[in-house]
MARDOVEX-310798 format. One record per residue (C-alpha): residue number from 1; x, y, z. Coordinates in Angstrom, 1 decimal. Example, Ala and Ser with C-alpha at 12.3 -4.5 7.8 and 13.67 -1.06 7.14 Angstrom:
% MARDOVEX-310798
NODE, 1, 12.3, -4.5, 7.8
NODE, 2, 13.7, -1.1, 7.1
% end
This chain:
% MARDOVEX-310798
NODE, 1, 14.2, -3.8, 19.6
NODE, 2, 13.3, -0.4, 20.9
NODE, 3, 14.6, 1.5, 24.1
NODE, 4, 14.0, 4.6, 25.9
NODE, 5, 13.9, 7.7, 24.5
NODE, 6, 14.1, 11.0, 25.2
NODE, 7, 11.3, 13.3, 24.2
NODE, 8, 12.6, 16.6, 25.2
NODE, 9, 15.0, 19.1, 23.8
NODE, 10, 15.4, 19.6, 27.4
NODE, 11, 15.3, 17.2, 30.1
NODE, 12, 15.4, 18.0, 34.0
NODE, 13, 16.5, 18.7, 35.8
NODE, 14, 17.7, 14.9, 37.5
NODE, 15, 19.1, 14.0, 40.2
NODE, 16, 22.6, 12.3, 39.2
NODE, 17, 25.4, 10.4, 41.5
NODE, 18, 27.8, 12.3, 38.4
NODE, 19, 27.1, 15.2, 38.6
NODE, 20, 24.9, 16.0, 41.2
NODE, 21, 21.8, 17.8, 39.6
NODE, 22, 21.6, 17.2, 35.9
NODE, 23, 20.5, 19.1, 33.5
NODE, 24, 19.8, 17.7, 30.2
NODE, 25, 20.1, 18.6, 26.7
NODE, 26, 19.0, 16.2, 23.3
NODE, 27, 20.6, 17.7, 20.3
NODE, 28, 18.8, 14.5, 18.1
NODE, 29, 15.5, 13.2, 17.2
NODE, 30, 13.1, 13.3, 19.6
NODE, 31, 11.1, 10.1, 17.5
NODE, 32, 14.7, 7.7, 17.0
NODE, 33, 18.3, 7.5, 17.8
NODE, 34, 21.1, 8.8, 15.7
NODE, 35, 24.6, 7.6, 17.1
NODE, 36, 27.6, 6.8, 15.4
NODE, 37, 27.3, 3.5, 17.0
NODE, 38, 25.5, 1.0, 17.4
NODE, 39, 26.3, -0.5, 20.9
NODE, 40, 24.8, -3.3, 21.5
NODE, 41, 24.7, -2.6, 24.9
NODE, 42, 22.2, 0.8, 24.3
NODE, 43, 19.1, 2.4, 26.6
NODE, 44, 18.6, 3.7, 24.0
NODE, 45, 17.9, 0.9, 21.9
NODE, 46, 19.7, 0.1, 18.7
NODE, 47, 20.4, 2.1, 16.1
NODE, 48, 18.9, 2.4, 13.0
NODE, 49, 20.1, 2.1, 9.0
NODE, 50, 17.6, 3.1, 7.5
NODE, 51, 18.3, 5.4, 3.9
NODE, 52, 15.3, 6.6, 3.6
NODE, 53, 14.4, 7.9, 6.8
NODE, 54, 15.7, 12.6, 7.1
NODE, 55, 15.9, 12.3, 11.0
NODE, 56, 13.9, 15.3, 12.0
NODE, 57, 17.1, 18.1, 14.1
NODE, 58, 16.8, 21.0, 16.0
NODE, 59, 18.5, 24.4, 14.6
NODE, 60, 20.3, 25.5, 17.3
NODE, 61, 17.6, 28.5, 17.7
NODE, 62, 15.6, 26.7, 18.4
NODE, 63, 17.5, 24.6, 21.2
NODE, 64, 18.9, 27.8, 22.6
NODE, 65, 15.9, 29.4, 22.7
NODE, 66, 14.7, 26.5, 25.3
NODE, 67, 17.0, 26.0, 27.3
NODE, 68, 16.6, 29.9, 27.9
NODE, 69, 13.3, 29.2, 28.5
NODE, 70, 13.9, 26.3, 30.7
NODE, 71, 16.6, 29.1, 32.6
NODE, 72, 13.8, 31.0, 33.7
NODE, 73, 11.0, 28.8, 34.7
NODE, 74, 14.1, 27.2, 37.4
NODE, 75, 14.8, 30.4, 38.0
NODE, 76, 11.6, 31.7, 39.1
NODE, 77, 11.5, 28.4, 41.1
NODE, 78, 14.6, 28.7, 43.0
NODE, 79, 16.5, 25.2, 41.3
NODE, 80, 20.1, 25.9, 40.5
NODE, 81, 21.4, 22.5, 38.3
NODE, 82, 25.6, 21.8, 39.7
NODE, 83, 25.3, 20.6, 35.9
NODE, 84, 24.2, 21.1, 32.5
NODE, 85, 24.7, 17.5, 30.3
NODE, 86, 24.3, 17.1, 26.4
NODE, 87, 23.8, 13.7, 26.7
NODE, 88, 20.1, 12.1, 24.9
NODE, 89, 19.0, 10.3, 22.1
NODE, 90, 22.2, 9.1, 20.6
NODE, 91, 25.2, 11.2, 20.0
NODE, 92, 24.9, 15.3, 20.3
NODE, 93, 28.0, 16.4, 18.0
NODE, 94, 26.4, 14.9, 15.1
NODE, 95, 24.5, 17.6, 15.6
NODE, 96, 25.3, 20.2, 12.1
NODE, 97, 25.7, 23.9, 14.9
NODE, 98, 27.4, 22.2, 17.6
NODE, 99, 29.8, 23.8, 17.8
NODE, 100, 27.2, 27.2, 17.7
NODE, 101, 25.4, 25.5, 20.5
NODE, 102, 28.1, 24.8, 23.0
NODE, 103, 29.3, 28.7, 22.5
NODE, 104, 26.5, 29.6, 23.2
NODE, 105, 24.7, 26.9, 26.1
NODE, 106, 28.2, 29.1, 28.1
NODE, 107, 26.3, 32.3, 27.5
NODE, 108, 23.8, 31.6, 28.5
NODE, 109, 25.1, 29.5, 31.6
NODE, 110, 27.2, 32.3, 32.6
NODE, 111, 23.8, 34.7, 32.6
NODE, 112, 21.9, 32.1, 35.0
NODE, 113, 23.8, 29.8, 37.0
NODE, 114, 27.6, 30.7, 36.2
NODE, 115, 28.5, 28.6, 39.2
NODE, 116, 27.3, 24.7, 36.4
NODE, 117, 29.7, 22.8, 34.9
NODE, 118, 29.3, 22.2, 31.5
NODE, 119, 29.4, 17.9, 30.3
NODE, 120, 29.9, 17.4, 26.9
NODE, 121, 29.0, 12.9, 27.3
NODE, 122, 30.2, 11.3, 24.2
NODE, 123, 31.8, 8.4, 22.2
NODE, 124, 34.7, 10.1, 20.7
NODE, 125, 33.9, 9.0, 16.9
NODE, 126, 34.1, 12.3, 15.5
NODE, 127, 37.0, 14.4, 17.1
NODE, 128, 38.7, 13.9, 14.5
NODE, 129, 36.1, 17.3, 13.3
NODE, 130, 38.5, 20.4, 14.4
NODE, 131, 35.0, 22.1, 15.3
NODE, 132, 33.8, 19.3, 17.0
NODE, 133, 36.9, 19.2, 19.1
NODE, 134, 37.1, 23.0, 19.4
NODE, 135, 33.7, 22.6, 20.6
NODE, 136, 35.1, 20.3, 23.5
NODE, 137, 37.8, 21.6, 24.4
NODE, 138, 35.8, 25.2, 25.5
NODE, 139, 32.6, 22.7, 28.2
NODE, 140, 34.1, 22.3, 31.5
NODE, 141, 34.2, 18.1, 31.7
NODE, 142, 34.0, 16.1, 28.4
NODE, 143, 32.7, 12.6, 29.4
NODE, 144, 34.5, 10.3, 26.7
NODE, 145, 33.7, 6.4, 25.8
NODE, 146, 36.5, 4.5, 26.1
NODE, 147, 34.9, 0.3, 26.4
NODE, 148, 37.6, -2.4, 25.2
NODE, 149, 41.1, -3.1, 24.9
NODE, 150, 41.4, -4.2, 21.5
NODE, 151, 40.1, -3.2, 18.8
NODE, 152, 38.3, -6.6, 17.7
NODE, 153, 35.8, -5.9, 20.7
NODE, 154, 36.2, -1.8, 20.2
NODE, 155, 34.0, -3.7, 16.8
NODE, 156, 32.7, -6.1, 18.5
NODE, 157, 30.3, -4.2, 21.1
NODE, 158, 30.9, -1.1, 20.2
NODE, 159, 30.5, -1.3, 16.7
NODE, 160, 31.2, 1.6, 14.8
NODE, 161, 28.8, 2.5, 11.8
NODE, 162, 31.5, 3.8, 9.1
NODE, 163, 34.8, 2.8, 10.0
NODE, 164, 36.9, 3.9, 12.7
NODE, 165, 40.2, 1.9, 14.5
NODE, 166, 40.5, 2.0, 18.0
NODE, 167, 44.2, 2.8, 18.1
NODE, 168, 42.6, 6.2, 15.8
NODE, 169, 40.4, 7.2, 19.1
NODE, 170, 42.4, 6.4, 21.5
NODE, 171, 44.8, 9.1, 19.7
NODE, 172, 42.3, 11.7, 19.6
NODE, 173, 42.0, 10.8, 23.7
NODE, 174, 45.1, 11.8, 24.3
NODE, 175, 45.4, 15.1, 22.4
NODE, 176, 43.1, 16.5, 25.5
NODE, 177, 46.3, 16.6, 28.0
NODE, 178, 44.2, 14.5, 30.7
NODE, 179, 42.0, 16.6, 31.0
NODE, 180, 38.9, 14.6, 30.4
NODE, 181, 37.1, 11.8, 31.7
NODE, 182, 37.8, 7.8, 30.7
NODE, 183, 33.8, 6.4, 31.0
NODE, 184, 33.9, 1.8, 31.0
NODE, 185, 31.2, 0.1, 30.2
NODE, 186, 31.7, -3.3, 31.4
NODE, 187, 29.4, -5.8, 29.5
NODE, 188, 29.5, -9.7, 28.6
NODE, 189, 26.6, -12.4, 26.6
NODE, 190, 26.2, -14.0, 23.3
NODE, 191, 25.4, -10.8, 20.8
NODE, 192, 24.0, -12.6, 17.3
NODE, 193, 25.5, -15.8, 18.5
NODE, 194, 29.1, -14.6, 19.6
NODE, 195, 30.1, -13.9, 22.9
NODE, 196, 31.1, -10.6, 23.5
NODE, 197, 33.4, -10.2, 27.1
NODE, 198, 35.4, -6.7, 27.7
NODE, 199, 36.1, -8.1, 31.8
NODE, 200, 38.6, -10.7, 30.2
NODE, 201, 42.5, -10.3, 30.9
NODE, 202, 42.9, -9.9, 27.1
NODE, 203, 41.3, -7.1, 26.7
NODE, 204, 41.8, -5.6, 30.9
NODE, 205, 45.5, -5.9, 30.7
NODE, 206, 45.8, -3.1, 26.6
NODE, 207, 42.6, -0.7, 28.1
NODE, 208, 44.4, -0.4, 31.4
NODE, 209, 47.5, 0.3, 29.0
NODE, 210, 44.9, 2.9, 26.6
NODE, 211, 44.5, 4.9, 30.1
NODE, 212, 48.3, 4.7, 31.5
NODE, 213, 48.1, 6.9, 27.8
NODE, 214, 45.7, 8.8, 28.1
NODE, 215, 45.4, 10.1, 31.8
NODE, 216, 42.3, 10.8, 31.7
NODE, 217, 41.4, 12.6, 35.7
NODE, 218, 38.9, 10.5, 36.1
NODE, 219, 38.0, 7.1, 35.1
NODE, 220, 34.2, 6.1, 35.5
NODE, 221, 33.5, 2.1, 35.6
NODE, 222, 29.7, 0.7, 35.0
NODE, 223, 27.4, -1.8, 34.4
NODE, 224, 24.5, -2.3, 32.7
NODE, 225, 21.9, -0.1, 34.4
NODE, 226, 18.8, -0.6, 32.3
NODE, 227, 17.7, -3.1, 29.9
NODE, 228, 19.6, -3.6, 27.2
NODE, 229, 19.0, -4.1, 23.3
NODE, 230, 19.9, -8.4, 23.6
NODE, 231, 18.5, -10.3, 27.0
NODE, 232, 21.6, -12.0, 26.5
NODE, 233, 23.8, -9.8, 27.8
NODE, 234, 25.0, -10.0, 31.2
NODE, 235, 25.1, -6.9, 34.4
NODE, 236, 29.0, -7.5, 35.6
NODE, 237, 28.8, -7.8, 39.5
NODE, 238, 29.6, -4.7, 41.6
NODE, 239, 32.8, -6.9, 42.8
NODE, 240, 34.6, -7.6, 39.7
NODE, 241, 34.1, -3.5, 38.9
NODE, 242, 36.1, -3.2, 42.2
NODE, 243, 38.5, -5.1, 41.0
NODE, 244, 39.1, -3.2, 37.9
NODE, 245, 38.8, 0.1, 39.5
NODE, 246, 41.8, -0.9, 42.0
NODE, 247, 43.9, -1.8, 39.1
NODE, 248, 43.4, 1.3, 37.7
NODE, 249, 44.2, 3.4, 41.4
NODE, 250, 47.8, 0.5, 40.4
NODE, 251, 48.7, 3.4, 37.9
NODE, 252, 47.4, 5.7, 39.3
NODE, 253, 44.5, 7.2, 38.3
NODE, 254, 41.5, 8.9, 40.8
NODE, 255, 38.7, 5.6, 39.6
NODE, 256, 34.8, 5.9, 40.2
NODE, 257, 32.5, 2.6, 40.3
NODE, 258, 28.6, 3.2, 39.5
NODE, 259, 27.3, -0.6, 39.9
% end
């Protein structure tokens, strides 16, 4: 099933519950998803396995030119974003010029909207690349994914396209020394006849243990918000999310629920 794709390099600004007035940047193709995950719940749809399709990426110059033009228009309309947010049609750190784009966005932000925060939403799978990690360390707000307590659930829910283990991701998140936000989406339901569920104790207990090791400045909890690729997946009710949130608070971490 196809999902919802962003059809612009720069989109918004949108009113975000998490980030205020948020101006989005999509570094991925405008007509397809490009991601190192194939999450069962992704609103962009499933990640294509078509080996013959070469995604068309905009260059750093094109991205930064588009952003500058939008900044000029916003300034003229007296609109001031709170966040410049890398999101879009997949995993932004996969762009080969990600480091250069981050540097350019920081320079433009400093010139036009110095009070705005730069936010990157990432699945954390490419943190082993030195240039990616160096770029992320420059931004104000890294929001990184952790949806599972065990590697079994990680493989079943996030379905990485390359050989990556959950412990590898956790070790990379620890390297941020607490200067990151962890986002977790809770989900359960059948996928191709296999039941996935990260709300059970055998997932929640080790997930809390991972959070205790990572020590993020904030944990964000979510259910499915839009139509998922599999209609068999359940939206976890707010009362369950609040219970998980209380358990996060009990290990000394700040948490917010977006239900």
